[in-house]
N, C-alpha and C positions, 0 to 999 in steps of 0.2 A: 346322293347329290340332289335328288329330287326333293327330299325332305328339307334340304337347306334352302332351296328356292321357295318352297311353301312357307318356311319360317320367315324368310326375308319379306315375302309378300304380306304375311300376317302382321309383322312388325311395322311395315310401311303403312298399312291401312290403319293400324292402331294409332300411330303418330299423326296421320292425316285426320283421323277422327277427333283426336284431342285438339288439334289445331283449329278445326272447324268449330268444335264445342267451345273452345276458349274465345274464338272470335264472336260467336253468338252471344256469349255472356257479357262481353264488353259493351258498356253503354256508350251510345254515341256521345262524342264530346260536345258539350254545350258551350256555345260562345258566351263568354262573360259579357254582361251588358256594359256598354261603354259608359263610363262615368262622365256625365255632362259637366263641363266646367261652368261655373256660374258666369252668366253673361255680364260682360263689363258694361257699365252704363255708357251709353253713347250720348255725349253732350253736344249741344248745338253751339258751334263757335260763333264769333262775331259775324263772319260772312254768311253763315247759315241763318243767323237771326235776321240779318238784313234782307236776305232773300225771302224769308218767311214773312217779314213785314211788308215787302212788296206784294207778295201773294195775298196777304190780308187786305191790303189797299185795293187790289184788283177785285177781290171778292166783295169787299164793302161797296165798291162802286157798282158791281153787278147787282148786289142786293138792293141798293137804292133804286137803280134804274128799273129793275124788274118789279119792284114793289110799286113804283110810280105807274108802271104799265099794267099792274094787276096780273102779272104773270106768276102765279103761285108756285108752280113746280120749279121754275128757274130761280125765283127768289129764294125758295127753300134750299135749293142746291147750293147757292152761294152761302147761305147761313150755315149749312152743314159743313162746308169747307172751313168756315170760321171756328166751328166747334172742334174740328180736327186740329186746326192751328193752335187753339188754346192748349191742347194737350202737349203739343210740341214746345210751346213757350215755357213750360215748366221744366224743360230739359236744357235750358240755357246754361252755358258752362260757367257763368259767373255766379258762384254760390251765394254771394252777398245779395244778389238781385233775386235769384230764384227762391231763396228762403225768406225774403223780406215779406212780412205780413201783408203790407199794402199791395205789393206786386201779386202775391197769391190771391188776394181778395179781388183785385181788378181782373185777373185772368179767370177766376171762378165766375165773376159776374158776366164777363164776355161770353163764356161758355153757356151759362144758364140762359142768358137773354137770347143768344143765337139759337139755342134749342127751342125756346119759347116762340121766337120769330118763325122758325121753320114749321113748327106745328100749326101756328096760326095761318101762315101763308098757304100751307097745304089745304086748309079748310076755307081759304079765301076770307078769313076773319081779319080784315085789314085794319080794323080799329085796334085789336090786340097786337097785331103785327107792328103797327106804328109805335105803340107803347114800348114794345121790346126793342125796336130799332133805336128809339131815343135813348134807352138805357145802355145799349151797345155803344152808342156815340159817347155817352157820358163816361163810361168806364175807360174808353180809349183816348179821349181828347186831352188837351193841354192841362186841364184841371184834374185829369186822371193819370193813367199810366204814362202816356207820352210826355206829359209835363215833367215827370220825375226821371224816367228811365230812357228817354230818347238819347242816343249817342250824340256827343257834342258836335261832331262833324256833320251830322244830319241837320242839327239846329241851324248851322251856318248857311245852309242852302237857301 
């Protein structure tokens, strides 16, 4: 009987050893990387564009006021906001507008001149800042983008 107990103990230890050995050989499960779904383009709807234009108007007024007061940092900050707005303008949901060459050219000119204004204002180079400011106005005014792409209801105001 004693030898039966010893045999059971040996067999139990053998199985326990195999189990531990098998567990040690198993590689930890690696989580599969999550496949990122391509981001959907987020387009700026009419209300979003209207809000963006109001923000641009506010920043344009801040730019002019701070330039007149020779407040370089504040004027540059307003110009930088116009640069950011230009990128958003290219996300307008109306494809026929956002893909129109003249629209893209006016937006690119706004962005470039706002960047130039910002650099000049930070250096207190008001002569160069004034040149850039005039070019911003030209790209946006009624002979520019606003003359062609301003919504009809806004023109009636």
